[in-house]
N, C-alpha and C positions, 0 to 999 in steps of 0.2 A: 432420471426416472428409474425406478427400481421395479423388479418383478412383483413386489408386494403391491405396488400401486396399480399395476395392470390387473392383478388378481382382484383387487378391491373394485375396480371398474367392472370386471366381468361379473362378480357376485352382485354388484349393485344393479346391473342390467337384469340378471336372472331373477333375483328375489323381488325386484321392483316391477317386473313385467305383469304380474296379476293385477296390480293397481292400474296399469296403463291399458289393460286388455279391454276395458270398457270403451275407450275411444278408438284404439287401434283395431279392436275386434270388428267394429263396423266397417272399417276399410277392408279388412281381410275378407269379410263376407261379400262386400261389393266386388272385390277383385275376383273372388271365386265364382260369383254369378256371371261375371263377364267372360269367364273362360269355360262355360258349360258346353260349348260346341267344339272344343278341342279334345284331342286324344289324351288319355291319362299320362303318357310319356311326355308329351309336349307341355301338358299342364304342370307337371313337376318342374320342367325346365323353366317355364315362365315364372313359377313361384320363386325358384332360385334366382332368377334374373331380377325380379323387383326387390327381393331382399338384398341382392348385391348393390342395386341402386340406392337403397336406403342406407346401407353401411357406408357407401361412398359419400353420400350426403353428410352423414355423421362425421366422417373423416375430414371432409372439407370444412365443416363447422369447427371441428377441433383444431384444424390448421389455422383458421382465422382467429380462434380464441388464443392459440399459442402465440400468434403474431402480435395480438393485442397485449398479451401478457409481457412479451419480451421487449416491446416498445414503450408501453405506458409504465410498466413496473420496473423497467431496467434501472432507472436512477436510484430506486430504493433497494436494489439487490446487489450492490457492489461491495464486496468485502465485509458483509455482515450476515446476521442470522435471519434477516427479514424473509427470504424465500421459504425457509423451513417453518417459520411462525405462520406465514400466510397459508401454506399448505395445511398445517395443522388446524388452523381456524376454519378453512374451507371444508376439511373432512368432518369437523365437528358440526358445521352448519348443515352439510348434506346428511349426516347421520341423524341429526335432530329432525330434518325434513322427512327422512324415511320412517322415523318413529311416529309421524303424523302431524307435525307442526306445519300449518298452512303458510309458510313463509313465501312460497313462490306462486301463490294463487294469482296475485296481480300481474306477475310476469306471464302467466299462462293466458290471462285475459288479453294482454297486449299481443301475444303471439297468435291468438285466435283471430284478431283483426287482420293480421298478415295472411293467415290461412284462408280467410274468406276472400281476400284480395286475389289469391291464386285460384279461386273457384273456376273461372272461365278456362284456365289452362288445364285444370284437372279434368274437366269434362271432355277435353279433346283426346285424352288417352284411352277412353273407353270405346269399344271393348278391348280388353287386354289379350288380343289374339296374335300379337306379333312381339318379337323381342325388343325392338326399339320402344314400343309403347310400354311394355312392362318395365324396361329400364327407366324411362321417363317418370312413370308412376312411382317407382321406388325413390328416385331422386326428390320428387315432390313430397313424398311421405316423410322424408327426413325433416321437413319444416313443420310437421304437425306439432302444435303446442303441447308440451309435456313438462311438468315440473321436474321429473326425474332426469330428463335430457338436459334441462337447464342446470341442474345440480352437477351433472357430469361435465358440462361445459365450464363451470366454475373451476373444477379440478384441472381442466385443460388449460385454463388461463394461467394458473400458478405453476404449471409444469415447466415453465421457463424455457420451453423449446417448442417450436411449431410442429416438428415431426413427432415429438412426444405427445403433444396435444392431439394430433391426428390418430396416433396409435391408440391412445386412451379411449377416444370416442369410437373407434372401430371395434375395439375389444368390448366396450360397453354394448354396442349393437349386437355383437355375437351373443352376449348373455341373454338378450331378449328373444332370440330366434326360437328356442325350444317351445316357448309358450305360444308363439304366433304361427308355427307350422304344425303344431300337434292337432290331432283329430279332436272332435268334440268330447269323446270319452276321455282322452288323455288330458285335455285341457281341464276337465272337471277334476280328474285325479290330482293333477299338479296344483291346482288352486286349493284343493282340500288339504293337501299335505303342507303346503306353504302356509296356509292360514291356520291349520291346527297346531303346528309347532311354532307359529309366530316367527318364521324364518326371516321375514322382512324386518320385523322389529329387532330381531337378534342381530341381523347384519347392520342395522342402524346403530345399535348399541356398540358393536365392535368398531364401527367407523368413528363414533364419538371418542371411544377410549383410545383408538389409534391416533386420532387427531390431537388429543391432549398429550399423548406420549411424544408425538413428533414435535409439538410446540413447546412443551414444558420440561420434559425430562432432560434434554441436553443442557438447558439453562441451569437446572438444579445441579447437574453433575459438574458443570463448569464452575458454579459458585463453590461447590464442595471442594473441587480440585484447587480453586484459587485460594481458599482458606487453608487447605492442607499445604499448599506451596508456600504461603506466608509463614505458617508455623515452621516448616522445614527451613525456610530462609532465616527465621529468627534463631532457630536452634543451631544452624550452621554458623551464624554470625557469633552467637555466644561461644560456640566451640572454638571458632577462630580466635576470638578475643582471649579465651582461656589459654589457648596454645601460644598466642603471642606473649601473654604475661609470663607463662612458664618459660618460654624461650628467653625472654629478657632477664628473668630471675636467674636462669641457668648461666646466661652470659655474664651477668654481674658476679655470680658466684665464682665462675672460672677466672674472671679478671682479678677478683679478690685473692684467689688462691695463687695466681701468677705473681701478684704483688708481694704476697707473703713469702713465696719462694725467693723472689729477688732480695727481699730484706734478709732472709736467712742466709742467702749466699753472701750478701754484703757483710753480715755479722761474722760468718765463718772466715771471710777474707781478712776482716779486721783482727779477728783472734789469731789468725795465722801470722799476720804482720807483727802483732804484739809478741807472740812467742818467738819469732825470729829476732826481734829487737832485744828481748830478754836473753836469748841465747848469745847474741853478739856482745851484749853488755857483760854476760858471765865470762865469756872467753876473754874479753878485754881485761876484766878484773884478774883472772887467773894469770894472764900474761904479765900484767903489771906486778902481781905478787911474786911471780917467778923471777922477774927481773930484779926486784928488790932483794930477794933472797940470794941471788947470785952475787949481787954487789956487796951485800953484807958479808958473805963468805970470803970474798977477796979481801 
């Protein structure tokens, strides 16, 4: 897991929180009404407590998602690029969802059934005038059906690590806090700015581009590097072949020169022997003529 992925989860929670404020806003209002009889200082502490419970619930869900990912997807993630491709595809999917595609609507409906099943337990935490009740309310709040939460859980599944999944969901929850703890005036200002500049859609587009980059760019670079490597290999092979041919030609040339030198040496030896024979013959002739002259003189 990288810092960039944590930042993506944080921005996903922050820019997506206006969309979820419609459902979560009702809970915040109900929690606030149940704390009307407590002091302002305790009220702030209780608010921090139930948000801590919500983030803890998100982290537990992220831990479970990471465990599912590392067990179910582990056979597909051994020594290949599948984890990177899955992460890229999930980022694209979540980004398109943030752009407005209703891909997770059915999953939200399924989650609503589970949320209704928790209704009797939720009623027991009111009023939120104690810290255990506030913490329990926050833990239950984490199971509120939300497409944005489910999208973040998909990222946690492909995080390939349970602790990474928990950290991603915790950071995602941190991104939603400003919108949920702000006053009515601040909430209106945040919603206006995020809506006016289309920051949610911008974040979705960034996630789509990031997902495509994560999934596709390394494969393109690998193909380009592979082709370059083949070209280099072919060039090196040709160079080696040329060098071998040159070396063989040089060796043959040297051998020919050596043979020529041997022949020349042999010719010189033969000429030397011939000159010696001629010298010997000349000396024999002179000696024979001198002998005849002496005999004739006598």
